[in-house]
C-alpha positions as a Markdown table, in Angstrom:
| # | Residue | x | y | z |
|---|---|---|---|---|
| 1 | Met | 13.7 | 20.1 | 3.0 |
| 2 | Pro | 11.0 | 17.6 | 4.2 |
| 3 | Gly | 12.1 | 14.1 | 5.1 |
| 4 | Thr | 10.5 | 10.8 | 4.3 |
| 5 | Val | 10.0 | 7.9 | 6.7 |
| 6 | Leu | 9.1 | 4.3 | 5.8 |
| 7 | Leu | 8.0 | 2.1 | 8.7 |
| 8 | Leu | 8.0 | -1.5 | 7.7 |
| 9 | Ala | 7.1 | -4.2 | 10.2 |
| 10 | Ala | 6.6 | -7.7 | 8.8 |
| 11 | Ser | 6.5 | -11.3 | 10.0 |
| 12 | Pro | 4.7 | -14.5 | 8.9 |
| 13 | Leu | 1.4 | -15.5 | 10.3 |
| 14 | Gly | 1.2 | -18.7 | 12.3 |
| 15 | Lys | 3.9 | -21.0 | 13.7 |
| 16 | Gly | 6.7 | -19.7 | 11.5 |
| 17 | Cys | 6.7 | -16.3 | 13.3 |
| 18 | Leu | 9.9 | -15.5 | 15.2 |
| 19 | Val | 9.1 | -11.9 | 16.2 |
| 20 | Asp | 6.0 | -9.9 | 16.9 |
| 21 | Ala | 7.1 | -7.2 | 14.4 |
| 22 | Ala | 3.9 | -5.2 | 14.2 |
| 23 | Ser | 3.9 | -4.6 | 18.0 |
| 24 | Val | 6.5 | -1.9 | 17.6 |
| 25 | Leu | 4.4 | 0.2 | 15.2 |
| 26 | Pro | 2.1 | 1.8 | 17.8 |
| 27 | Val | 5.2 | 3.0 | 19.7 |
| 28 | Leu | 6.8 | 4.4 | 16.6 |
| 29 | Ala | 3.5 | 5.9 | 15.5 |
| 30 | Ala | 3.5 | 7.9 | 18.7 |
| 31 | Val | 6.7 | 9.7 | 17.7 |
| 32 | Pro | 6.2 | 12.9 | 15.7 |
| 33 | Pro | 7.1 | 12.5 | 12.0 |
| 34 | Ala | 9.7 | 15.2 | 12.1 |
| 35 | Val | 11.5 | 13.4 | 15.0 |
| 36 | Leu | 11.4 | 10.0 | 13.1 |
| 37 | Ala | 13.0 | 11.7 | 10.1 |
| 38 | Gly | 15.3 | 14.1 | 12.0 |
| 39 | Thr | 14.0 | 17.0 | 9.8 |
| 40 | Asp | 11.7 | 19.9 | 10.3 |
| 41 | Thr | 8.8 | 18.2 | 8.5 |
| 42 | Ala | 8.3 | 14.7 | 7.2 |
| 43 | Asn | 6.0 | 12.3 | 5.4 |
| 44 | Val | 5.5 | 8.9 | 6.9 |
| 45 | Val | 4.5 | 5.7 | 5.1 |
| 46 | Glu | 3.6 | 2.7 | 7.3 |
| 47 | Leu | 3.4 | -0.9 | 6.2 |
| 48 | Ala | 2.1 | -3.3 | 8.9 |
| 49 | Asp | 2.4 | -7.0 | 8.0 |
| 50 | Pro | 2.1 | -6.6 | 4.3 |
| 51 | Leu | 1.0 | -9.5 | 2.2 |
| 52 | Glu | 2.7 | -9.0 | -1.2 |
| 53 | Pro | 6.4 | -8.3 | -1.9 |
| 54 | Gln | 5.4 | -6.2 | -5.0 |
| 55 | Ala | 3.3 | -3.9 | -2.8 |
| 56 | Val | 6.2 | -3.3 | -0.5 |
| 57 | Leu | 8.5 | -2.7 | -3.5 |
| 58 | Thr | 6.1 | -0.1 | -4.8 |
| 59 | Arg | 6.1 | 1.8 | -1.5 |
| 60 | Leu | 9.9 | 1.4 | -1.2 |
| 61 | Arg | 10.4 | 2.7 | -4.7 |
| 62 | Ala | 8.3 | 5.8 | -4.1 |
| 63 | Ala | 10.1 | 6.5 | -0.8 |
| 64 | Ala | 13.5 | 6.1 | -2.5 |
| 65 | Ala | 12.5 | 8.6 | -5.3 |
| 66 | Ala | 11.5 | 11.3 | -2.8 |
| 67 | Pro | 13.9 | 14.2 | -2.4 |
| 68 | Gly | 15.4 | 15.0 | 1.0 |
| 69 | Pro | 16.5 | 12.6 | 3.7 |
| 70 | Leu | 15.0 | 9.1 | 3.9 |
| 71 | Thr | 14.8 | 7.0 | 7.1 |
| 72 | Val | 13.7 | 3.4 | 6.8 |
| 73 | Tyr | 12.8 | 1.5 | 10.0 |
| 74 | Val | 12.6 | -2.2 | 9.3 |
| 75 | Thr | 11.4 | -4.8 | 11.9 |
| 76 | Gly | 10.9 | -8.4 | 11.0 |
| 77 | Gln | 12.6 | -11.7 | 10.3 |
| 78 | Leu | 15.0 | -12.9 | 7.6 |
| 79 | Gln | 14.7 | -16.3 | 5.8 |
| 80 | Leu | 16.6 | -17.8 | 2.9 |
| 81 | Asp | 15.0 | -19.0 | -0.3 |
| 82 | Arg | 15.6 | -22.6 | -1.1 |
| 83 | Arg | 16.8 | -22.1 | -4.7 |
| 84 | Gln | 19.4 | -19.3 | -4.4 |
| 85 | Arg | 19.9 | -19.2 | -0.6 |
| 86 | Leu | 19.6 | -15.4 | -0.5 |
| 87 | Pro | 18.1 | -13.5 | 2.5 |
| 88 | His | 14.5 | -12.3 | 2.3 |
| 89 | Leu | 12.3 | -10.3 | 4.6 |
| 90 | Ala | 9.5 | -12.6 | 5.4 |
| 91 | Leu | 6.0 | -11.3 | 4.9 |
| 92 | Ala | 2.6 | -12.4 | 6.3 |
| 93 | Arg | 2.1 | -15.3 | 3.9 |
| 94 | Thr | 5.7 | -16.5 | 3.9 |
| 95 | Thr | 6.5 | -20.1 | 4.7 |
| 96 | Pro | 9.9 | -21.9 | 4.4 |
| 97 | Ser | 8.8 | -23.4 | 1.0 |
| 98 | Thr | 7.4 | -20.2 | -0.5 |
| 99 | Val | 10.1 | -17.6 | 0.5 |
| 100 | Arg | 11.1 | -17.0 | -3.1 |
| 101 | Tyr | 7.6 | -15.9 | -4.1 |
| 102 | Thr | 6.0 | -14.5 | -0.9 |
| 103 | Ala | 8.9 | -12.7 | 0.8 |
| 104 | Leu | 10.8 | -9.5 | 0.0 |
| 105 | Pro | 14.3 | -10.2 | -1.4 |
| 106 | Trp | 16.8 | -8.1 | 0.7 |
| 107 | His | 18.6 | -7.1 | -2.5 |
| 108 | Trp | 15.5 | -5.3 | -3.7 |
| 109 | Ile | 16.0 | -2.9 | -0.8 |
| 110 | Arg | 19.6 | -2.4 | -1.7 |
| 111 | Glu | 18.8 | -1.9 | -5.4 |
| 112 | Glu | 16.0 | 0.6 | -4.8 |
| 113 | Leu | 18.2 | 2.8 | -2.6 |
| 114 | Arg | 21.4 | 2.7 | -4.6 |
| 115 | Leu | 20.9 | 5.9 | -6.6 |
| 116 | Arg | 20.1 | 8.1 | -3.6 |
| 117 | Pro | 22.7 | 10.8 | -2.8 |
| 118 | Thr | 25.4 | 9.9 | -0.4 |
| 119 | Gly | 24.5 | 10.7 | 3.2 |
| 120 | Thr | 20.7 | 11.1 | 2.7 |
| 121 | Thr | 19.6 | 7.5 | 3.6 |
| 122 | Thr | 19.5 | 5.9 | 7.0 |
| 123 | Leu | 18.3 | 2.3 | 7.8 |
| 124 | Leu | 17.4 | 1.3 | 11.3 |
| 125 | Leu | 17.0 | -2.5 | 11.5 |
| 126 | Asp | 15.7 | -4.9 | 14.1 |
| 127 | Leu | 15.8 | -8.3 | 12.4 |
| 128 | His | 15.5 | -11.9 | 13.6 |
| 129 | Ala | 16.8 | -14.9 | 11.9 |
| 130 | Asp | 15.9 | -18.6 | 11.8 |
| 131 | Ala | 18.6 | -21.2 | 12.4 |
| 132 | Glu | 19.5 | -21.6 | 8.7 |
| 133 | Thr | 19.6 | -17.9 | 8.0 |
| 134 | Trp | 21.7 | -17.3 | 11.2 |
| 135 | Glu | 24.4 | -19.7 | 9.9 |
| 136 | Trp | 24.4 | -18.0 | 6.6 |
| 137 | Leu | 24.8 | -14.6 | 8.2 |
| 138 | Arg | 27.8 | -15.8 | 10.2 |
| 139 | Ala | 29.6 | -16.1 | 6.8 |
| 140 | His | 27.9 | -13.4 | 4.7 |
| 141 | Pro | 27.4 | -9.7 | 5.7 |
| 142 | Leu | 23.9 | -8.3 | 5.1 |
| 143 | Asp | 24.5 | -6.0 | 2.1 |
| 144 | Ser | 22.3 | -2.9 | 2.5 |
| 145 | Gly | 24.3 | -0.6 | 0.2 |
| 146 | Arg | 27.6 | 1.2 | 0.6 |
| 147 | Glu | 26.3 | 4.8 | 0.6 |
| 148 | His | 23.9 | 4.5 | 3.5 |
| 149 | Ala | 24.0 | 4.6 | 7.3 |
| 150 | Val | 22.9 | 1.2 | 8.6 |
| 151 | Tyr | 22.3 | 0.6 | 12.3 |
| 152 | Gly | 20.6 | -2.0 | 14.3 |
| 153 | Arg | 20.8 | -5.7 | 15.2 |
| 154 | Ile | 20.1 | -9.1 | 13.9 |
| 155 | Ala | 19.0 | -11.5 | 16.7 |
| 156 | Pro | 19.7 | -15.3 | 16.6 |
| 157 | Pro | 17.0 | -17.9 | 16.7 |
| 158 | Pro | 15.0 | -18.1 | 19.9 |
| 159 | Gly | 15.9 | -20.9 | 22.4 |
| 160 | Ser | 12.4 | -22.3 | 22.3 |
| 161 | Arg | 10.6 | -23.2 | 19.0 |
| 162 | Arg | 7.4 | -21.7 | 20.3 |
| 163 | Ala | 9.0 | -18.5 | 21.5 |
| 164 | Val | 8.0 | -15.3 | 19.7 |
| 165 | Ala | 10.5 | -12.5 | 20.3 |
| 166 | Val | 9.9 | -8.9 | 21.0 |
| 167 | Pro | 11.5 | -6.3 | 18.7 |
| 168 | Ala | 13.4 | -4.9 | 21.7 |
| 169 | Tyr | 15.9 | -2.8 | 19.8 |
| 170 | Met | 13.3 | -1.0 | 17.7 |
| 171 | Lys | 11.2 | -0.4 | 20.8 |
| 172 | Ala | 14.2 | 1.1 | 22.6 |
| 173 | Val | 14.8 | 3.4 | 19.6 |
| 174 | Ala | 11.1 | 4.4 | 19.6 |
| 175 | Thr | 11.2 | 5.1 | 23.4 |
| 176 | Ile | 14.2 | 7.4 | 23.0 |
| 177 | Leu | 12.6 | 9.2 | 20.1 |
| 178 | Arg | 9.4 | 9.8 | 22.1 |
| 179 | Ser | 11.4 | 12.3 | 24.1 |
| 180 | Gly | 10.8 | 14.6 | 21.1 |
| 181 | Trp | 14.4 | 14.8 | 19.9 |
| 182 | Arg | 16.4 | 12.6 | 17.6 |
| 183 | Pro | 20.0 | 12.5 | 18.4 |
| 184 | Pro | 22.6 | 11.8 | 15.7 |
| 185 | Val | 22.0 | 8.3 | 14.5 |
| 186 | Glu | 25.2 | 6.9 | 16.0 |
| 187 | Gln | 24.2 | 8.1 | 19.4 |
| 188 | Leu | 20.6 | 6.9 | 18.9 |
| 189 | His | 22.0 | 3.4 | 18.1 |
| 190 | Gln | 24.3 | 3.4 | 21.1 |
| 191 | Gln | 21.6 | 4.5 | 23.5 |
| 192 | Ala | 19.2 | 1.9 | 22.2 |
| 193 | Met | 21.9 | -0.9 | 22.7 |
| 194 | Val | 22.5 | 0.3 | 26.2 |
| 195 | Arg | 18.8 | 0.2 | 27.0 |
| 196 | Leu | 18.7 | -3.4 | 25.7 |
| 197 | Gly | 21.3 | -4.5 | 28.3 |
| 198 | Ser | 21.2 | -8.2 | 28.9 |
| 199 | Asp | 17.7 | -8.4 | 27.3 |
| 200 | Gly | 19.2 | -7.8 | 23.9 |
| 201 | Tyr | 21.3 | -10.9 | 23.9 |
| 202 | Asp | 21.2 | -14.6 | 24.5 |
| 203 | Gly | 24.0 | -17.2 | 24.6 |
| 204 | Gln | 24.8 | -16.8 | 20.9 |
| 205 | Gly | 24.9 | -13.0 | 20.8 |
| 206 | Asp | 23.4 | -10.6 | 18.3 |
| 207 | Leu | 24.9 | -9.3 | 15.1 |
| 208 | Val | 25.2 | -5.6 | 15.6 |
| 209 | Leu | 25.0 | -3.5 | 12.5 |
| 210 | Ala | 26.9 | -0.2 | 12.6 |
| 211 | Ala | 28.0 | 1.3 | 9.3 |
| 212 | His | 27.9 | 4.9 | 8.3 |
| 213 | Gly | 27.8 | 5.7 | 4.6 |
| 214 | Ala | 30.7 | 5.2 | 2.3 |
| 215 | Ser | 33.2 | 5.3 | 5.2 |
| 216 | Ala | 32.3 | 1.7 | 6.0 |
| 217 | Ala | 32.4 | -1.5 | 4.1 |
| 218 | Pro | 29.2 | -2.6 | 2.4 |
| 219 | Gly | 26.8 | -4.3 | 4.8 |
| 220 | Val | 29.1 | -4.3 | 7.8 |
| 221 | Gly | 28.0 | -6.9 | 10.4 |
| 222 | Val | 29.8 | -7.0 | 13.7 |
| 223 | Gly | 29.4 | -10.1 | 15.7 |
| 224 | Val | 28.9 | -9.6 | 19.5 |
| 225 | Pro | 29.8 | -13.0 | 20.9 |
| 226 | Gly | 28.2 | -14.3 | 24.1 |
| 227 | Gly | 26.6 | -11.6 | 26.3 |
| 228 | Ser | 29.3 | -9.0 | 25.9 |
| 229 | Ala | 28.5 | -5.3 | 26.0 |
| 230 | Pro | 27.6 | -3.5 | 22.8 |
| 231 | Arg | 30.5 | -2.2 | 20.7 |
| 232 | Pro | 30.5 | 1.3 | 19.3 |
| 233 | Pro | 29.9 | 1.8 | 15.6 |
| 234 | Val | 32.7 | 0.5 | 13.4 |
| 235 | Arg | 34.3 | 3.0 | 11.1 |
| 236 | Pro | 37.2 | 1.5 | 9.1 |
| 237 | Glu | 39.8 | 4.0 | 8.2 |
| 238 | Arg | 39.5 | 4.2 | 4.4 |
| 239 | Pro | 40.3 | 7.6 | 2.9 |
| 240 | Arg | 38.0 | 8.4 | -0.1 |
| 241 | Pro | 39.8 | 9.0 | -3.4 |
| 242 | Gln | 39.6 | 12.4 | -5.1 |
| 243 | Ser | 38.6 | 10.6 | -8.3 |
| 244 | Pro | 37.5 | 6.6 | -8.5 |
| 245 | Asp | 38.1 | 6.6 | -12.2 |
| 246 | Gly | 40.2 | 9.6 | -13.5 |
| 247 | Leu | 37.1 | 11.6 | -14.7 |
| 248 | Gly | 37.6 | 14.4 | -12.2 |
| 249 | Val | 34.5 | 13.7 | -10.0 |
| 250 | Ala | 35.1 | 12.5 | -6.5 |
| 251 | Asp | 31.6 | 11.2 | -6.0 |
| 252 | Pro | 29.9 | 10.6 | -9.4 |
| 253 | His | 26.8 | 9.1 | -7.9 |
| 254 | Ala | 26.2 | 12.2 | -5.7 |
| 255 | Ala | 26.8 | 14.4 | -8.8 |
| 256 | Ile | 24.3 | 12.4 | -10.8 |
| 257 | Ser | 21.7 | 12.5 | -8.1 |
| 258 | Ala | 22.1 | 16.2 | -7.7 |
| 259 | Ala | 21.6 | 16.7 | -11.4 |
| 260 | Val | 18.5 | 14.6 | -11.4 |
| 261 | Gln | 17.0 | 16.4 | -8.5 |
| 262 | Ala | 17.7 | 19.7 | -10.3 |
| 263 | Gly | 15.9 | 18.4 | -13.4 |
| 264 | Arg | 19.2 | 18.3 | -15.5 |
| 265 | His | 18.5 | 14.8 | -16.8 |
| 266 | Ala | 20.7 | 15.2 | -19.9 |
| 267 | Asp | 23.7 | 16.2 | -17.8 |
| 268 | Ala | 23.1 | 13.2 | -15.5 |
| 269 | Asp | 23.0 | 10.8 | -18.4 |
| 270 | Thr | 26.1 | 12.4 | -20.0 |
| 271 | Leu | 28.1 | 11.9 | -16.8 |
| 272 | Ala | 26.9 | 8.3 | -16.4 |
| 273 | Thr | 27.8 | 7.6 | -20.1 |
| 274 | Gln | 31.3 | 8.9 | -19.5 |
| 275 | His | 31.8 | 6.6 | -16.6 |
| 276 | Glu | 30.3 | 3.7 | -18.5 |
| 277 | Gln | 32.7 | 4.2 | -21.4 |
| 278 | Ala | 35.6 | 4.5 | -19.0 |
| 279 | Ala | 34.6 | 1.2 | -17.4 |
| 280 | Val | 34.2 | -0.5 | -20.7 |
| 281 | Gln | 37.7 | 0.5 | -21.7 |
| 282 | Ala | 39.2 | -0.5 | -18.4 |
| 283 | His | 37.3 | -3.7 | -17.6 |
| 284 | Gly | 35.4 | -4.8 | -20.7 |
| 285 | Val | 31.8 | -4.4 | -21.9 |
| 286 | Ala | 30.4 | -7.2 | -19.8 |
| 287 | Ser | 32.2 | -6.4 | -16.6 |
| 288 | Glu | 30.4 | -5.5 | -13.4 |
| 289 | Glu | 31.9 | -2.1 | -13.5 |
| 290 | Ala | 30.5 | -1.3 | -17.0 |
| 291 | Leu | 27.1 | -3.0 | -16.3 |
| 292 | His | 26.7 | -1.0 | -13.2 |
| 293 | Trp | 26.9 | 2.3 | -15.2 |
| 294 | Thr | 24.6 | 0.9 | -17.8 |
| 295 | Glu | 22.1 | 0.1 | -15.1 |
| 296 | Val | 22.5 | 3.7 | -13.8 |
| 297 | Arg | 21.7 | 5.0 | -17.2 |
| 298 | Ala | 18.6 | 2.8 | -17.4 |
| 299 | Asp | 17.4 | 4.3 | -14.1 |
| 300 | Leu | 18.2 | 7.8 | -15.3 |
| 301 | Ala | 16.0 | 7.2 | -18.3 |
| 302 | Met | 13.2 | 6.2 | -16.0 |
| 303 | Phe | 13.6 | 9.4 | -13.9 |
| 304 | Ala | 13.5 | 11.4 | -17.1 |
| 305 | Gly | 10.2 | 9.8 | -18.1 |
| 306 | Asp | 11.8 | 8.0 | -21.1 |
| 307 | Ala | 10.3 | 4.5 | -20.7 |
| 308 | Val | 11.4 | 3.4 | -24.2 |
| 309 | Arg | 15.1 | 4.2 | -23.5 |
| 310 | Ser | 14.9 | 2.7 | -20.0 |
| 311 | Cys | 13.3 | -0.5 | -21.2 |
| 312 | Arg | 15.8 | -0.9 | -24.1 |
| 313 | Thr | 18.7 | -0.3 | -21.7 |
| 314 | Trp | 17.5 | -2.9 | -19.2 |
| 315 | Leu | 17.0 | -5.4 | -22.0 |
| 316 | Ala | 20.6 | -4.8 | -23.0 |
| 317 | Val | 21.8 | -5.3 | -19.4 |
| 318 | Ala | 19.9 | -8.6 | -19.1 |
| 319 | Thr | 21.2 | -9.9 | -22.4 |
| 320 | Ala | 24.7 | -9.0 | -21.5 |
| 321 | Arg | 24.5 | -10.7 | -18.1 |
| 322 | Leu | 23.1 | -13.9 | -19.7 |
| 323 | Gly | 25.7 | -13.8 | -22.4 |
| 324 | Ala | 28.4 | -13.6 | -19.8 |
| 325 | Gly | 27.1 | -16.9 | -18.3 |
| 326 | Gln | 25.1 | -15.6 | -15.4 |
| 327 | Pro | 22.2 | -17.9 | -14.5 |
| 328 | Ala | 18.6 | -16.9 | -15.3 |
| 329 | Asp | 17.7 | -16.8 | -11.6 |
| 330 | Ala | 20.7 | -14.6 | -10.6 |
| 331 | Pro | 19.3 | -11.6 | -8.7 |
| 332 | Ala | 20.9 | -9.1 | -11.1 |
| 333 | Val | 19.5 | -10.9 | -14.2 |
| 334 | Glu | 16.0 | -11.1 | -12.7 |
| 335 | Ala | 16.1 | -7.5 | -11.6 |
| 336 | Ala | 17.1 | -6.4 | -15.1 |
| 337 | Val | 14.3 | -8.3 | -16.8 |
| 338 | Asp | 11.7 | -7.2 | -14.2 |
| 339 | Arg | 12.6 | -3.6 | -14.7 |
| 340 | Ala | 12.5 | -3.9 | -18.5 |
| 341 | His | 9.1 | -5.5 | -18.1 |
| 342 | His | 7.9 | -2.7 | -15.8 |
| 343 | Gln | 9.2 | 0.1 | -18.1 |
| 344 | Trp | 7.7 | -1.6 | -21.2 |
| 345 | Gly | 4.3 | -1.4 | -19.5 |
| 346 | Gln | 4.9 | 2.4 | -19.2 |
| 347 | Ile | 5.3 | 2.9 | -23.0 |
| 348 | Arg | 2.4 | 4.7 | -24.5 |
| 349 | Asp | 3.5 | 4.6 | -28.1 |
| 350 | Thr | 2.1 | 1.4 | -29.5 |
| 351 | Thr | 4.7 | 1.2 | -32.3 |
| 352 | Gln | 7.6 | 1.4 | -29.9 |
| 353 | Ala | 5.9 | -1.1 | -27.5 |
| 354 | Arg | 5.4 | -3.5 | -30.4 |
| 355 | Glu | 9.1 | -3.1 | -31.4 |
| 356 | Leu | 10.4 | -4.0 | -27.9 |
| 357 | Gly | 7.8 | -6.6 | -27.0 |
| 358 | Pro | 9.3 | -9.6 | -28.8 |
| 359 | Ala | 12.7 | -9.1 | -27.2 |
| 360 | Leu | 11.1 | -8.8 | -23.8 |
| 361 | Ala | 9.0 | -12.0 | -24.5 |
| 362 | Asp | 12.2 | -13.8 | -25.5 |
| 363 | Leu | 13.9 | -12.8 | -22.3 |
| 364 | Arg | 10.9 | -13.7 | -20.2 |
| 365 | Ser | 10.9 | -17.2 | -21.7 |
| 366 | Arg | 14.4 | -17.6 | -20.3 |
| 367 | Val | 14.0 | -15.5 | -17.1 |
| 368 | Pro | 10.5 | -16.1 | -15.8 |
| 369 | Gly | 11.2 | -14.2 | -12.6 |
| 370 | Arg | 9.3 | -14.5 | -9.3 |
| 371 | Arg | 5.8 | -13.4 | -10.4 |
| 372 | Glu | 3.7 | -16.2 | -11.9 |
| 373 | Gly | 2.4 | -15.5 | -15.3 |
| 374 | Ala | 4.9 | -12.8 | -16.3 |
| 375 | Leu | 5.5 | -14.4 | -19.7 |
| 376 | Asp | 1.8 | -14.8 | -20.3 |
| 377 | His | 1.3 | -11.1 | -19.5 |
| 378 | Val | 3.9 | -10.1 | -22.1 |
| 379 | Gln | 2.3 | -12.3 | -24.7 |
| 380 | Arg | -1.2 | -11.1 | -24.0 |
| 381 | Gln | -0.1 | -7.5 | -24.2 |
| 382 | Leu | 1.7 | -8.2 | -27.5 |
| 383 | Arg | -1.4 | -9.7 | -29.0 |
| 384 | Gln | -3.4 | -6.6 | -28.0 |
| 385 | Leu | -0.8 | -4.4 | -29.5 |
| 386 | Gln | -1.0 | -6.3 | -32.8 |
| 387 | Thr | -4.8 | -5.7 | -33.0 |
| 388 | Gln | -4.2 | -2.0 | -32.5 |
| 389 | Ser | -1.7 | -1.8 | -35.5 |
């Protein structure tokens, strides 16, 4: 089956730049697509210093929906937004005061990849952090999803304010791949770290990312203090249960993904509904366990082309989260309203769009989100729908 490769290199323009992220793209572009993906054939999408987070999200969403293995190469710098203090991938227009609106929230990457089958997604990361983000990372692992292989490094702030770093880890990866063969990702990572040698570290040491799929904790970040040698990938011993939930499926997400790829959308929704009901009985209707499966069902409706059901389900998720006391700018709340808004825009039946529009407008008044004018957009669309009645 063909693979998909997403090459994303991003860093701010001007004095806020910590790493010359785009400099690695020519080296990666010289690698045959099949080698980048580790498959017989592959499609490659390249994003060099993108300007808009929504544009990146669109490409990421399309790559995540592609069947077959997905490899995402990300080079850039992390910054925290001032309101929620959550990590973002800085884009070309990002400044410290505009992170929330001009950078790509890291949790968007996690959310877009979360329904992919276990073992089909690999992230290779060469990230650099400013001082504030570096301190945050020392206490919080970078969560990239529990079902994916994640390898790479996060470099600390440069010693000089004017220094612009080189993405040495990703260039080492690209150099290895230019041989025409991609070794298993663990070996690729180890070889790249060895090639870095002392150039890969300074006095503070990198954070080395080495987590393989569900066998590792979410977003494992392994600190390498000082200038010590790279450590091998960390694989905590954690046997996987035969059934998380008593429903007889060892890996329900993989079963659901397989059903979707086979076009059995009703079967996928039935399985997700069973897990949702079990979670409600065990933990309560507003629990994270139950809301997770409600979100899965909203995504499944989108995959099935049922924008009405997807929009309605996302509206229910957002309402439940707000009712449980979650703040309007919580990532999960914003994501639910944003996805409801997007699916509402896909509804072609004007009667159903008019029916769901007021509920969306009410939520948008409480959860404006990161895009300016989102509420105005809903209100304008509602007025247009009223004239078509």
